[in-house]
N, CA, C, O and the ligand as a Tripos MOL2 file, in Angstrom:
@<TRIPOS>MOLECULE
protein
  305   303    77     0     0
PROTEIN
NO_CHARGES

@<TRIPOS>ATOM
      1 N          -0.1990   16.4050    4.0010 N.3       1 MET1
      2 CA         -0.2640   15.7370    2.6910 C.3       1 MET1
      3 C          -1.2290   14.5550    2.7770 C.2       1 MET1
      4 O          -1.1140   13.7170    3.6720 O.2       1 MET1
      5 N          -2.1500   14.4930    1.8750 N.am      2 SER2
      6 CA         -3.1040   13.3800    1.8500 C.3       2 SER2
      7 C          -2.5730   12.2360    1.0100 C.2       2 SER2
      8 O          -2.0070   12.4510   -0.0610 O.2       2 SER2
      9 N          -2.7570   11.0130    1.5010 N.am      3 THR3
     10 CA         -2.3160    9.8720    0.7100 C.3       3 THR3
     11 C          -3.1560    9.7400   -0.5470 C.2       3 THR3
     12 O          -2.7280    9.0920   -1.5030 O.2       3 THR3
     13 N          -4.3400   10.3370   -0.5710 N.am      4 GLY4
     14 CA         -5.1980   10.2490   -1.7410 C.3       4 GLY4
     15 C          -4.6560   11.0060   -2.9290 C.2       4 GLY4
     16 O          -5.0680   10.7680   -4.0640 O.2       4 GLY4
     17 N          -3.7290   11.9240   -2.6740 N.am      5 SER5
     18 CA         -3.1670   12.6990   -3.7680 C.3       5 SER5
     19 C          -1.9170   12.0480   -4.3440 C.2       5 SER5
     20 O          -1.3460   12.5360   -5.3190 O.2       5 SER5
     21 N          -1.4980   10.9490   -3.7380 N.am      6 LEU6
     22 CA         -0.2820   10.2820   -4.1880 C.3       6 LEU6
     23 C          -0.6170    9.1350   -5.1320 C.2       6 LEU6
     24 O          -1.6440    8.4700   -4.9980 O.2       6 LEU6
     25 N           0.2750    8.9260   -6.0830 N.am      7 SER7
     26 CA          0.2090    7.7590   -6.9450 C.3       7 SER7
     27 C           1.5520    7.0360   -6.8130 C.2       7 SER7
     28 O           2.4820    7.5710   -6.2100 O.2       7 SER7
     29 N           1.6610    5.8290   -7.3670 N.am      8 PRO8
     30 CA          2.9690    5.1660   -7.3070 C.3       8 PRO8
     31 C           4.0860    6.0380   -7.8840 C.2       8 PRO8
     32 O           5.2280    5.9700   -7.4290 O.2       8 PRO8
     33 N           3.7610    6.8420   -8.8700 N.am      9 ALA9
     34 CA          4.7890    7.6580   -9.5140 C.3       9 ALA9
     35 C           5.2580    8.8140   -8.6350 C.2       9 ALA9
     36 O           6.3830    9.2890   -8.7910 O.2       9 ALA9
     37 N           4.4070    9.2730   -7.7110 N.am     10 THR10
     38 CA          4.7680   10.4240   -6.8800 C.3      10 THR10
     39 C           5.0490   10.0350   -5.4320 C.2      10 THR10
     40 O           5.2340   10.8980   -4.5740 O.2      10 THR10
     41 N           5.0780    8.7490   -5.1740 N.am     11 TYR11
     42 CA          5.4020    8.2900   -3.8180 C.3      11 TYR11
     43 C           6.7890    8.7970   -3.4370 C.2      11 TYR11
     44 O           7.6950    8.7940   -4.2710 O.2      11 TYR11
     45 N           6.9700    9.2320   -2.1860 N.am     12 PRO12
     46 CA          8.2190    9.9250   -1.8260 C.3      12 PRO12
     47 C           9.4680    9.0580   -1.7850 C.2      12 PRO12
     48 O          10.5740    9.5990   -1.7840 O.2      12 PRO12
     49 N           9.3400    7.7430   -1.7520 N.am     13 THR13
     50 CA         10.5290    6.8960   -1.6900 C.3      13 THR13
     51 C          10.4690    5.8190   -2.7750 C.2      13 THR13
     52 O           9.3930    5.4720   -3.2620 O.2      13 THR13
     53 N          11.6460    5.2930   -3.1480 N.am     14 ASP14
     54 CA         11.7160    4.2450   -4.1630 C.3      14 ASP14
     55 C          11.2380    2.9060   -3.6190 C.2      14 ASP14
     56 O          10.7040    2.0810   -4.3610 O.2      14 ASP14
     57 N          11.4320    2.6960   -2.3290 N.am     15 ALA15
     58 CA         10.9560    1.4730   -1.6890 C.3      15 ALA15
     59 C           9.6430    1.7650   -0.9820 C.2      15 ALA15
     60 O           9.5440    2.7090   -0.1980 O.2      15 ALA15
     61 N           8.6520    0.9600   -1.2620 N.am     16 ILE16
     62 CA          7.3310    1.1580   -0.6780 C.3      16 ILE16
     63 C           7.0590    0.0020    0.2720 C.2      16 ILE16
     64 O           7.0710   -1.1610   -0.1310 O.2      16 ILE16
     65 N           6.8150    0.3260    1.5260 N.am     17 THR17
     66 CA          6.6060   -0.6930    2.5490 C.3      17 THR17
     67 C           5.1690   -0.6600    3.0330 C.2      17 THR17
     68 O           4.6730    0.3730    3.4820 O.2      17 THR17
     69 N           4.5070   -1.8030    2.9360 N.am     18 VAL18
     70 CA          3.1410   -1.9390    3.4270 C.3      18 VAL18
     71 C           3.1780   -2.7660    4.7040 C.2      18 VAL18
     72 O           3.6490   -3.9030    4.7020 O.2      18 VAL18
     73 N           2.6820   -2.1930    5.7880 N.am     19 CYS19
     74 CA          2.6680   -2.8790    7.0770 C.3      19 CYS19
     75 C           1.2350   -3.0500    7.5490 C.2      19 CYS19
     76 O           0.3630   -2.2380    7.2390 O.2      19 CYS19
     77 N           1.0010   -4.1210    8.3050 N.am     20 CYS20
     78 CA         -0.2840   -4.2690    8.9640 C.3      20 CYS20
     79 C          -0.0390   -4.8340   10.3530 C.2      20 CYS20
     80 O           0.4480   -5.9540   10.5080 O.2      20 CYS20
     81 N          -0.3830   -4.0450   11.3570 N.am     21 ASP21
     82 CA         -0.1880   -4.5070   12.7280 C.3      21 ASP21
     83 C          -1.1280   -5.6520   13.0550 C.2      21 ASP21
     84 O          -0.7980   -6.5300   13.8520 O.2      21 ASP21
     85 N          -2.2990   -5.6380   12.4370 N.am     22 ARG22
     86 CA         -3.2960   -6.6600   12.7420 C.3      22 ARG22
     87 C          -2.9090   -8.0050   12.1450 C.2      22 ARG22
     88 O          -3.0670   -9.0400   12.7920 O.2      22 ARG22
     89 N          -2.4040   -7.9960   10.9160 N.am     23 CYS23
     90 CA         -1.9740   -9.2470   10.2750 C.3      23 CYS23
     91 C          -0.5370   -9.6070   10.6580 C.2      23 CYS23
     92 O          -0.0710  -10.7130   10.3830 O.2      23 CYS23
     93 N           0.1430   -8.6830   11.2800 N.am     24 ARG24
     94 CA          1.5500   -8.8720   11.6340 C.3      24 ARG24
     95 C           2.3750   -9.2150   10.3970 C.2      24 ARG24
     96 O           3.1220  -10.1930   10.3830 O.2      24 ARG24
     97 N           2.2280   -8.4180    9.3930 N.am     25 ARG25
     98 CA          3.0060   -8.6860    8.1990 C.3      25 ARG25
     99 C           3.5610   -7.3950    7.6400 C.2      25 ARG25
    100 O           3.0680   -6.3010    7.9180 O.2      25 ARG25
    101 N           4.6110   -7.5590    6.8360 N.am     26 VAL26
    102 CA          5.2390   -6.4350    6.1650 C.3      26 VAL26
    103 C           5.4930   -6.8290    4.7250 C.2      26 VAL26
    104 O           6.0450   -7.8980    4.4610 O.2      26 VAL26
    105 N           5.0990   -5.9850    3.7970 N.am     27 GLY27
    106 CA          5.3820   -6.2280    2.3890 C.3      27 GLY27
    107 C           6.1990   -5.0940    1.8210 C.2      27 GLY27
    108 O           5.9040   -3.9220    2.0550 O.2      27 GLY27
    109 N           7.2160   -5.4400    1.0820 N.am     28 ARG28
    110 CA          8.0590   -4.3990    0.4810 C.3      28 ARG28
    111 C           7.9410   -4.4740   -1.0280 C.2      28 ARG28
    112 O           7.9960   -5.5510   -1.6230 O.2      28 ARG28
    113 N           7.7790   -3.3250   -1.6270 N.am     29 TYR29
    114 CA          7.6030   -3.2350   -3.0680 C.3      29 TYR29
    115 C           8.4970   -2.1350   -3.6090 C.2      29 TYR29
    116 O           8.7750   -1.1450   -2.9330 O.2      29 TYR29
    117 N           8.9400   -2.3310   -4.8410 N.am     30 LYS30
    118 CA          9.6710   -1.2560   -5.5060 C.3      30 LYS30
    119 C           8.6650   -0.3420   -6.1940 C.2      30 LYS30
    120 O           7.7070   -0.8120   -6.8060 O.2      30 LYS30
    121 N           8.8850    0.9430   -6.0910 N.am     31 ARG31
    122 CA          7.9650    1.9090   -6.6900 C.3      31 ARG31
    123 C           7.7700    1.6240   -8.1850 C.2      31 ARG31
    124 O           6.6580    1.7100   -8.7060 O.2      31 ARG31
    125 N           8.8730    1.2830   -8.8600 N.am     32 ARG32
    126 CA          8.7940    1.0240  -10.3020 C.3      32 ARG32
    127 C           7.8360   -0.1400  -10.5950 C.2      32 ARG32
    128 O           7.0960   -0.1170  -11.5780 O.2      32 ARG32
    129 N           7.8640   -1.1460   -9.7330 N.am     33 THR33
    130 CA          6.9810   -2.2970   -9.9270 C.3      33 THR33
    131 C           5.5230   -1.8950   -9.8040 C.2      33 THR33
    132 O           4.6860   -2.3360  -10.5920 O.2      33 THR33
    133 N           5.2130   -1.0600   -8.8190 N.am     34 LEU34
    134 CA          3.8240   -0.6500   -8.6120 C.3      34 LEU34
    135 C           3.3610    0.2810   -9.7220 C.2      34 LEU34
    136 O           2.1880    0.2660  -10.0960 O.2      34 LEU34
    137 N           4.2680    1.0870  -10.2510 N.am     35 VAL35
    138 CA          3.9120    1.9430  -11.3890 C.3      35 VAL35
    139 C           3.5430    1.0700  -12.5870 C.2      35 VAL35
    140 O           2.5630    1.3360  -13.2830 O.2      35 VAL35
    141 N           4.3360    0.0270  -12.8150 N.am     36 GLN36
    142 CA          4.0640   -0.8490  -13.9560 C.3      36 GLN36
    143 C           2.7680   -1.6150  -13.7580 C.2      36 GLN36
    144 O           2.0320   -1.8560  -14.7160 O.2      36 GLN36
    145 N           2.4850   -1.9990  -12.5180 N.am     37 ARG37
    146 CA          1.3320   -2.8420  -12.2510 C.3      37 ARG37
    147 C           0.0300   -2.0350  -12.2070 C.2      37 ARG37
    148 O          -1.0020   -2.4870  -12.7030 O.2      37 ARG37
    149 N           0.0840   -0.8510  -11.6160 N.am     38 TYR38
    150 CA         -1.1510   -0.1000  -11.3700 C.3      38 TYR38
    151 C          -1.2370    1.2030  -12.1560 C.2      38 TYR38
    152 O          -2.3020    1.8160  -12.2250 O.2      38 TYR38
    153 N          -0.1290    1.6270  -12.7450 N.am     39 GLY39
    154 CA         -0.1560    2.8400  -13.5490 C.3      39 GLY39
    155 C           0.1930    4.0810  -12.7590 C.2      39 GLY39
    156 O           0.1460    4.0840  -11.5290 O.2      39 GLY39
    157 N           0.5440    5.1370  -13.4760 N.am     40 THR40
    158 CA          1.0020    6.3610  -12.8260 C.3      40 THR40
    159 C          -0.1540    7.1660  -12.2370 C.2      40 THR40
    160 O           0.0780    8.0560  -11.4180 O.2      40 THR40
    161 N          -1.3720    6.8780  -12.6290 N.am     41 ASP41
    162 CA         -2.5160    7.6500  -12.1360 C.3      41 ASP41
    163 C          -3.2450    6.9690  -10.9830 C.2      41 ASP41
    164 O          -4.2120    7.5180  -10.4540 O.2      41 ASP41
    165 N          -2.7990    5.7940  -10.5940 N.am     42 ALA42
    166 CA         -3.4880    5.0760   -9.5140 C.3      42 ALA42
    167 C          -3.3300    5.8300   -8.1990 C.2      42 ALA42
    168 O          -2.2790    6.4070   -7.9240 O.2      42 ALA42
    169 N          -4.3890    5.8180   -7.3910 N.am     43 ALA43
    170 CA         -4.3200    6.4320   -6.0620 C.3      43 ALA43
    171 C          -3.7520    5.4200   -5.0760 C.2      43 ALA43
    172 O          -4.1200    4.2460   -5.0980 O.2      43 ALA43
    173 N          -2.8600    5.8810   -4.2200 N.am     44 MET44
    174 CA         -2.2050    4.9540   -3.2930 C.3      44 MET44
    175 C          -3.1890    4.1940   -2.4000 C.2      44 MET44
    176 O          -2.9600    3.0120   -2.1410 O.2      44 MET44
    177 N          -4.2710    4.8100   -1.9170 N.am     45 PRO45
    178 CA         -5.2230    4.0140   -1.1310 C.3      45 PRO45
    179 C          -5.8320    2.8580   -1.9320 C.2      45 PRO45
    180 O          -6.0840    1.7860   -1.3830 O.2      45 PRO45
    181 N          -6.0670    3.0800   -3.2360 N.am     46 ASP46
    182 CA         -6.6040    2.0180   -4.0730 C.3      46 ASP46
    183 C          -5.5730    0.9200   -4.2710 C.2      46 ASP46
    184 O          -5.9040   -0.2660   -4.2610 O.2      46 ASP46
    185 N          -4.3230    1.3220   -4.4510 N.am     47 VAL47
    186 CA         -3.2470    0.3420   -4.6030 C.3      47 VAL47
    187 C          -3.1230   -0.4960   -3.3370 C.2      47 VAL47
    188 O          -2.9210   -1.7080   -3.3970 O.2      47 VAL47
    189 N          -3.2460    0.1600   -2.2020 N.am     48 LEU48
    190 CA         -3.1640   -0.5610   -0.9300 C.3      48 LEU48
    191 C          -4.2860   -1.5980   -0.8290 C.2      48 LEU48
    192 O          -4.0650   -2.7190   -0.3710 O.2      48 LEU48
    193 N          -5.4670   -1.2200   -1.2510 N.am     49 ASN49
    194 CA         -6.5890   -2.1650   -1.2270 C.3      49 ASN49
    195 C          -6.3070   -3.3580   -2.1250 C.2      49 ASN49
    196 O          -6.6010   -4.4970   -1.7640 O.2      49 ASN49
    197 N          -5.7360   -3.0920   -3.2990 N.am     50 GLU50
    198 CA         -5.4200   -4.1770   -4.2290 C.3      50 GLU50
    199 C          -4.3820   -5.1170   -3.6270 C.2      50 GLU50
    200 O          -4.5230   -6.3390   -3.6890 O.2      50 GLU50
    201 N          -3.3470   -4.5390   -3.0510 N.am     51 ILE51
    202 CA         -2.2690   -5.3560   -2.4960 C.3      51 ILE51
    203 C          -2.7900   -6.2190   -1.3540 C.2      51 ILE51
    204 O          -2.5100   -7.4160   -1.2990 O.2      51 ILE51
    205 N          -3.5420   -5.6160   -0.4510 N.am     52 THR52
    206 CA         -3.9680   -6.3530    0.7300 C.3      52 THR52
    207 C          -5.0830   -7.3320    0.4100 C.2      52 THR52
    208 O          -5.1830   -8.3810    1.0450 O.2      52 THR52
    209 N          -5.9260   -7.0080   -0.5650 N.am     53 ALA53
    210 CA         -7.0330   -7.9050   -0.8950 C.3      53 ALA53
    211 C          -6.5210   -9.2390   -1.4090 C.2      53 ALA53
    212 O          -7.0320  -10.2920   -1.0270 O.2      53 ALA53
    213 N          -5.5180   -9.1990   -2.2710 N.am     54 CYS54
    214 CA         -5.0600  -10.4420   -2.8600 C.3      54 CYS54
    215 C          -4.3100  -11.3000   -1.8510 C.2      54 CYS54
    216 O          -4.2060  -12.5150   -2.0180 O.2      54 CYS54
    217 N          -3.7900  -10.6670   -0.8060 N.am     55 GLU55
    218 CA         -3.0460  -11.4400    0.1870 C.3      55 GLU55
    219 C          -3.9450  -11.8670    1.3450 C.2      55 GLU55
    220 O          -3.5160  -12.6280    2.2120 O.2      55 GLU55
    221 N          -5.1710  -11.3920    1.3660 N.am     56 ARG56
    222 CA         -6.0630  -11.7290    2.4670 C.3      56 ARG56
    223 C          -7.3770  -12.3020    1.9530 C.2      56 ARG56
    224 O          -8.4000  -12.2210    2.6320 O.2      56 ARG56
    225 N          -7.3510  -12.8700    0.7730 N.am     57 ASN57
    226 CA         -8.5850  -13.3760    0.1890 C.3      57 ASN57
    227 C          -9.2540  -14.4170    1.0670 C.2      57 ASN57
    228 O         -10.4780  -14.5500    1.0680 O.2      57 ASN57
    229 N          -8.4500  -15.1490    1.8090 N.am     58 ASP58
    230 CA         -9.0140  -16.2170    2.6220 C.3      58 ASP58
    231 C          -9.4690  -15.7180    3.9900 C.2      58 ASP58
    232 O         -10.0060  -16.4880    4.7860 O.2      58 ASP58
    233 N          -9.2550  -14.4380    4.2630 N.am     59 ARG59
    234 CA         -9.5690  -13.9260    5.5950 C.3      59 ARG59
    235 C         -10.4240  -12.6630    5.5250 C.2      59 ARG59
    236 O         -10.4640  -11.8820    6.4750 O.2      59 ARG59
    237 N         -11.0950  -12.4710    4.4150 N.am     60 LEU60
    238 CA        -11.8450  -11.2300    4.2390 C.3      60 LEU60
    239 C         -12.9720  -11.0950    5.2540 C.2      60 LEU60
    240 O         -13.3360   -9.9830    5.6370 O.2      60 LEU60
    241 N         -13.5180  -12.2070    5.6850 N.am     61 SER61
    242 CA        -14.6570  -12.1250    6.5860 C.3      61 SER61
    243 C         -14.2310  -11.9600    8.0470 C.2      61 SER61
    244 O         -15.0670  -11.7470    8.9250 O.2      61 SER61
    245 N         -12.9540  -12.0580    8.2890 N.am     62 VAL62
    246 CA        -12.4660  -11.8880    9.6560 C.3      62 VAL62
    247 C         -12.2620  -10.3920    9.9040 C.2      62 VAL62
    248 O         -12.9370   -9.5640    9.2910 O.2      62 VAL62
    249 N         -11.3710  -10.0580   10.7650 N.am     63 GLU63
    250 CA        -11.1810   -8.6570   11.0670 C.3      63 GLU63
    251 C         -10.6400   -7.9040    9.8670 C.2      63 GLU63
    252 O          -9.8500   -8.4260    9.0810 O.2      63 GLU63
    253 N         -11.0800   -6.6890    9.7510 N.am     64 ARG64
    254 CA        -10.6730   -5.8690    8.6280 C.3      64 ARG64
    255 C          -9.1740   -5.5720    8.7130 C.2      64 ARG64
    256 O          -8.6280   -5.2890    9.7790 O.2      64 ARG64
    257 N          -8.5450   -5.6470    7.5620 N.am     65 CYS65
    258 CA         -7.1160   -5.3640    7.4970 C.3      65 CYS65
    259 C          -6.8800   -3.8700    7.7470 C.2      65 CYS65
    260 O          -7.6650   -3.0200    7.3290 O.2      65 CYS65
    261 N          -5.7890   -3.5830    8.4310 N.am     66 GLU66
    262 CA         -5.4560   -2.1790    8.7100 C.3      66 GLU66
    263 C          -4.0750   -1.8500    8.1680 C.2      66 GLU66
    264 O          -3.2660   -1.2090    8.8400 O.2      66 GLU66
    265 N          -3.8220   -2.2890    6.9650 N.am     67 ALA67
    266 CA         -2.5220   -2.0520    6.3580 C.3      67 ALA67
    267 C          -2.3180   -0.5680    6.0700 C.2      67 ALA67
    268 O          -3.2650    0.1760    5.8160 O.2      67 ALA67
    269 N          -1.0740   -0.1730    6.1170 N.am     68 TYR68
    270 CA         -0.7320    1.2240    5.8420 C.3      68 TYR68
    271 C           0.6580    1.2910    5.2240 C.2      68 TYR68
    272 O           1.4230    0.3280    5.2730 O.2      68 TYR68
    273 N           0.9670    2.4360    4.6470 N.am     69 TYR69
    274 CA          2.2860    2.6560    4.0700 C.3      69 TYR69
    275 C           3.2330    3.1720    5.1500 C.2      69 TYR69
    276 O           3.0100    4.2350    5.7290 O.2      69 TYR69
    277 N           4.2760    2.4190    5.4080 N.am     70 ALA70
    278 CA          5.1850    2.7820    6.4920 C.3      70 ALA70
    279 C           5.8610    4.1270    6.2430 C.2      70 ALA70
    280 O           6.0180    4.9240    7.1680 O.2      70 ALA70
    281 N           6.2560    4.3780    5.0160 N.am     71 GLU71
    282 CA          6.9600    5.6320    4.7260 C.3      71 GLU71
    283 C           6.0500    6.8350    4.9550 C.2      71 GLU71
    284 O           6.5000    7.8700    5.4490 O.2      71 GLU71
    285 N           4.7930    6.7050    4.6030 N.am     72 LEU72
    286 CA          3.8770    7.8310    4.7660 C.3      72 LEU72
    287 C           3.5770    8.0690    6.2340 C.2      72 LEU72
    288 O           3.4670    9.2160    6.6680 O.2      72 LEU72
    289 N           3.4450    7.0030    6.9980 N.am     73 ARG73
    290 CA          3.1960    7.1780    8.4230 C.3      73 ARG73
    291 C           4.3930    7.8460    9.0810 C.2      73 ARG73
    292 O           4.2270    8.6450   10.0020 O.2      73 ARG73
    293 N           5.5860    7.5290    8.6230 N.am     74 ALA74
    294 CA          6.7790    8.1190    9.2010 C.3      74 ALA74
    295 C           6.8430    9.6130    8.9370 C.2      74 ALA74
    296 O           7.4770   10.3580    9.6840 O.2      74 ALA74
    297 N           6.1850   10.0470    7.8730 N.am     75 LEU75
    298 CA          6.2210   11.4700    7.5170 C.3      75 LEU75
    299 C           5.2320   12.2880    8.3340 C.2      75 LEU75
    300 O           5.3610   13.5100    8.4090 O.2      75 LEU75
    301 N           4.2630   11.6490    8.9390 N.am     76 LEU76
    302 CA          3.2160   12.3840    9.6540 C.3      76 LEU76
    303 C           3.7580   12.9980   10.9540 C.2      76 LEU76
    304 O           3.0140   13.6530   11.6850 O.2      76 LEU76
    305 ZN         -3.8940   -6.6400    7.6980 Zn       77 ZN77
@<TRIPOS>BOND
     1     1     2 1
     2     2     3 1
     3     3     4 2
     4     3     5 am
     5     5     6 1
     6     6     7 1
     7     7     8 2
     8     7     9 am
     9     9    10 1
    10    10    11 1
    11    11    12 2
    12    11    13 am
    13    13    14 1
    14    14    15 1
    15    15    16 2
    16    15    17 am
    17    17    18 1
    18    18    19 1
    19    19    20 2
    20    19    21 am
    21    21    22 1
    22    22    23 1
    23    23    24 2
    24    23    25 am
    25    25    26 1
    26    26    27 1
    27    27    28 2
    28    27    29 am
    29    29    30 1
    30    30    31 1
    31    31    32 2
    32    31    33 am
    33    33    34 1
    34    34    35 1
    35    35    36 2
    36    35    37 am
    37    37    38 1
    38    38    39 1
    39    39    40 2
    40    39    41 am
    41    41    42 1
    42    42    43 1
    43    43    44 2
    44    43    45 am
    45    45    46 1
    46    46    47 1
    47    47    48 2
    48    47    49 am
    49    49    50 1
    50    50    51 1
    51    51    52 2
    52    51    53 am
    53    53    54 1
    54    54    55 1
    55    55    56 2
    56    55    57 am
    57    57    58 1
    58    58    59 1
    59    59    60 2
    60    59    61 am
    61    61    62 1
    62    62    63 1
    63    63    64 2
    64    63    65 am
    65    65    66 1
    66    66    67 1
    67    67    68 2
    68    67    69 am
    69    69    70 1
    70    70    71 1
    71    71    72 2
    72    71    73 am
    73    73    74 1
    74    74    75 1
    75    75    76 2
    76    75    77 am
    77    77    78 1
    78    78    79 1
    79    79    80 2
    80    79    81 am
    81    81    82 1
    82    82    83 1
    83    83    84 2
    84    83    85 am
    85    85    86 1
    86    86    87 1
    87    87    88 2
    88    87    89 am
    89    89    90 1
    90    90    91 1
    91    91    92 2
    92    91    93 am
    93    93    94 1
    94    94    95 1
    95    95    96 2
    96    95    97 am
    97    97    98 1
    98    98    99 1
    99    99   100 2
   100    99   101 am
   101   101   102 1
   102   102   103 1
   103   103   104 2
   104   103   105 am
   105   105   106 1
   106   106   107 1
   107   107   108 2
   108   107   109 am
   109   109   110 1
   110   110   111 1
   111   111   112 2
   112   111   113 am
   113   113   114 1
   114   114   115 1
   115   115   116 2
   116   115   117 am
   117   117   118 1
   118   118   119 1
   119   119   120 2
   120   119   121 am
   121   121   122 1
   122   122   123 1
   123   123   124 2
   124   123   125 am
   125   125   126 1
   126   126   127 1
   127   127   128 2
   128   127   129 am
   129   129   130 1
   130   130   131 1
   131   131   132 2
   132   131   133 am
   133   133   134 1
   134   134   135 1
   135   135   136 2
   136   135   137 am
   137   137   138 1
   138   138   139 1
   139   139   140 2
   140   139   141 am
   141   141   142 1
   142   142   143 1
   143   143   144 2
   144   143   145 am
   145   145   146 1
   146   146   147 1
   147   147   148 2
   148   147   149 am
   149   149   150 1
   150   150   151 1
   151   151   152 2
   152   151   153 am
   153   153   154 1
   154   154   155 1
   155   155   156 2
   156   155   157 am
   157   157   158 1
   158   158   159 1
   159   159   160 2
   160   159   161 am
   161   161   162 1
   162   162   163 1
   163   163   164 2
   164   163   165 am
   165   165   166 1
   166   166   167 1
   167   167   168 2
   168   167   169 am
   169   169   170 1
   170   170   171 1
   171   171   172 2
   172   171   173 am
   173   173   174 1
   174   174   175 1
   175   175   176 2
   176   175   177 am
   177   177   178 1
   178   178   179 1
   179   179   180 2
   180   179   181 am
   181   181   182 1
   182   182   183 1
   183   183   184 2
   184   183   185 am
   185   185   186 1
   186   186   187 1
   187   187   188 2
   188   187   189 am
   189   189   190 1
   190   190   191 1
   191   191   192 2
   192   191   193 am
   193   193   194 1
   194   194   195 1
   195   195   196 2
   196   195   197 am
   197   197   198 1
   198   198   199 1
   199   199   200 2
   200   199   201 am
   201   201   202 1
   202   202   203 1
   203   203   204 2
   204   203   205 am
   205   205   206 1
   206   206   207 1
   207   207   208 2
   208   207   209 am
   209   209   210 1
   210   210   211 1
   211   211   212 2
   212   211   213 am
   213   213   214 1
   214   214   215 1
   215   215   216 2
   216   215   217 am
   217   217   218 1
   218   218   219 1
   219   219   220 2
   220   219   221 am
   221   221   222 1
   222   222   223 1
   223   223   224 2
   224   223   225 am
   225   225   226 1
   226   226   227 1
   227   227   228 2
   228   227   229 am
   229   229   230 1
   230   230   231 1
   231   231   232 2
   232   231   233 am
   233   233   234 1
   234   234   235 1
   235   235   236 2
   236   235   237 am
   237   237   238 1
   238   238   239 1
   239   239   240 2
   240   239   241 am
   241   241   242 1
   242   242   243 1
   243   243   244 2
   244   243   245 am
   245   245   246 1
   246   246   247 1
   247   247   248 2
   248   247   249 am
   249   249   250 1
   250   250   251 1
   251   251   252 2
   252   251   253 am
   253   253   254 1
   254   254   255 1
   255   255   256 2
   256   255   257 am
   257   257   258 1
   258   258   259 1
   259   259   260 2
   260   259   261 am
   261   261   262 1
   262   262   263 1
   263   263   264 2
   264   263   265 am
   265   265   266 1
   266   266   267 1
   267   267   268 2
   268   267   269 am
   269   269   270 1
   270   270   271 1
   271   271   272 2
   272   271   273 am
   273   273   274 1
   274   274   275 1
   275   275   276 2
   276   275   277 am
   277   277   278 1
   278   278   279 1
   279   279   280 2
   280   279   281 am
   281   281   282 1
   282   282   283 1
   283   283   284 2
   284   283   285 am
   285   285   286 1
   286   286   287 1
   287   287   288 2
   288   287   289 am
   289   289   290 1
   290   290   291 1
   291   291   292 2
   292   291   293 am
   293   293   294 1
   294   294   295 1
   295   295   296 2
   296   295   297 am
   297   297   298 1
   298   298   299 1
   299   299   300 2
   300   299   301 am
   301   301   302 1
   302   302   303 1
   303   303   304 2
@<TRIPOS>SUBSTRUCTURE
     1 MET1         2 RESIDUE 1 A MET
     2 SER2         6 RESIDUE 1 A SER
     3 THR3        10 RESIDUE 1 A THR
     4 GLY4        14 RESIDUE 1 A GLY
     5 SER5        18 RESIDUE 1 A SER
     6 LEU6        22 RESIDUE 1 A LEU
     7 SER7        26 RESIDUE 1 A SER
     8 PRO8        30 RESIDUE 1 A PRO
     9 ALA9        34 RESIDUE 1 A ALA
    10 THR10       38 RESIDUE 1 A THR
    11 TYR11       42 RESIDUE 1 A TYR
    12 PRO12       46 RESIDUE 1 A PRO
    13 THR13       50 RESIDUE 1 A THR
    14 ASP14       54 RESIDUE 1 A ASP
    15 ALA15       58 RESIDUE 1 A ALA
    16 ILE16       62 RESIDUE 1 A ILE
    17 THR17       66 RESIDUE 1 A THR
    18 VAL18       70 RESIDUE 1 A VAL
    19 CYS19       74 RESIDUE 1 A CYS
    20 CYS20       78 RESIDUE 1 A CYS
    21 ASP21       82 RESIDUE 1 A ASP
    22 ARG22       86 RESIDUE 1 A ARG
    23 CYS23       90 RESIDUE 1 A CYS
    24 ARG24       94 RESIDUE 1 A ARG
    25 ARG25       98 RESIDUE 1 A ARG
    26 VAL26      102 RESIDUE 1 A VAL
    27 GLY27      106 RESIDUE 1 A GLY
    28 ARG28      110 RESIDUE 1 A ARG
    29 TYR29      114 RESIDUE 1 A TYR
    30 LYS30      118 RESIDUE 1 A LYS
    31 ARG31      122 RESIDUE 1 A ARG
    32 ARG32      126 RESIDUE 1 A ARG
    33 THR33      130 RESIDUE 1 A THR
    34 LEU34      134 RESIDUE 1 A LEU
    35 VAL35      138 RESIDUE 1 A VAL
    36 GLN36      142 RESIDUE 1 A GLN
    37 ARG37      146 RESIDUE 1 A ARG
    38 TYR38      150 RESIDUE 1 A TYR
    39 GLY39      154 RESIDUE 1 A GLY
    40 THR40      158 RESIDUE 1 A THR
    41 ASP41      162 RESIDUE 1 A ASP
    42 ALA42      166 RESIDUE 1 A ALA
    43 ALA43      170 RESIDUE 1 A ALA
    44 MET44      174 RESIDUE 1 A MET
    45 PRO45      178 RESIDUE 1 A PRO
    46 ASP46      182 RESIDUE 1 A ASP
    47 VAL47      186 RESIDUE 1 A VAL
    48 LEU48      190 RESIDUE 1 A LEU
    49 ASN49      194 RESIDUE 1 A ASN
    50 GLU50      198 RESIDUE 1 A GLU
    51 ILE51      202 RESIDUE 1 A ILE
    52 THR52      206 RESIDUE 1 A THR
    53 ALA53      210 RESIDUE 1 A ALA
    54 CYS54      214 RESIDUE 1 A CYS
    55 GLU55      218 RESIDUE 1 A GLU
    56 ARG56      222 RESIDUE 1 A ARG
    57 ASN57      226 RESIDUE 1 A ASN
    58 ASP58      230 RESIDUE 1 A ASP
    59 ARG59      234 RESIDUE 1 A ARG
    60 LEU60      238 RESIDUE 1 A LEU
    61 SER61      242 RESIDUE 1 A SER
    62 VAL62      246 RESIDUE 1 A VAL
    63 GLU63      250 RESIDUE 1 A GLU
    64 ARG64      254 RESIDUE 1 A ARG
    65 CYS65      258 RESIDUE 1 A CYS
    66 GLU66      262 RESIDUE 1 A GLU
    67 ALA67      266 RESIDUE 1 A ALA
    68 TYR68      270 RESIDUE 1 A TYR
    69 TYR69      274 RESIDUE 1 A TYR
    70 ALA70      278 RESIDUE 1 A ALA
    71 GLU71      282 RESIDUE 1 A GLU
    72 LEU72      286 RESIDUE 1 A LEU
    73 ARG73      290 RESIDUE 1 A ARG
    74 ALA74      294 RESIDUE 1 A ALA
    75 LEU75      298 RESIDUE 1 A LEU
    76 LEU76      302 RESIDUE 1 A LEU
    77 ZN77       305 GROUP 0 **** ****
């Protein structure tokens, strides 16, 4: 399953967890919140970019963020 085919509306779990080993952070979001914020047609990789960009605005020039969806990685 490609993450590019998923949107917030079709994400497999109600809780969406964004992790980044490089930033050592974890963000938890409710699927309903992301649907309201980004819409049912948004691609999950684009949503991930939006989420991580706003939280790393001050560090964009440093190492690239490697955030990922924990639930999707667990499915692989
Ligand atoms: Zn990161």
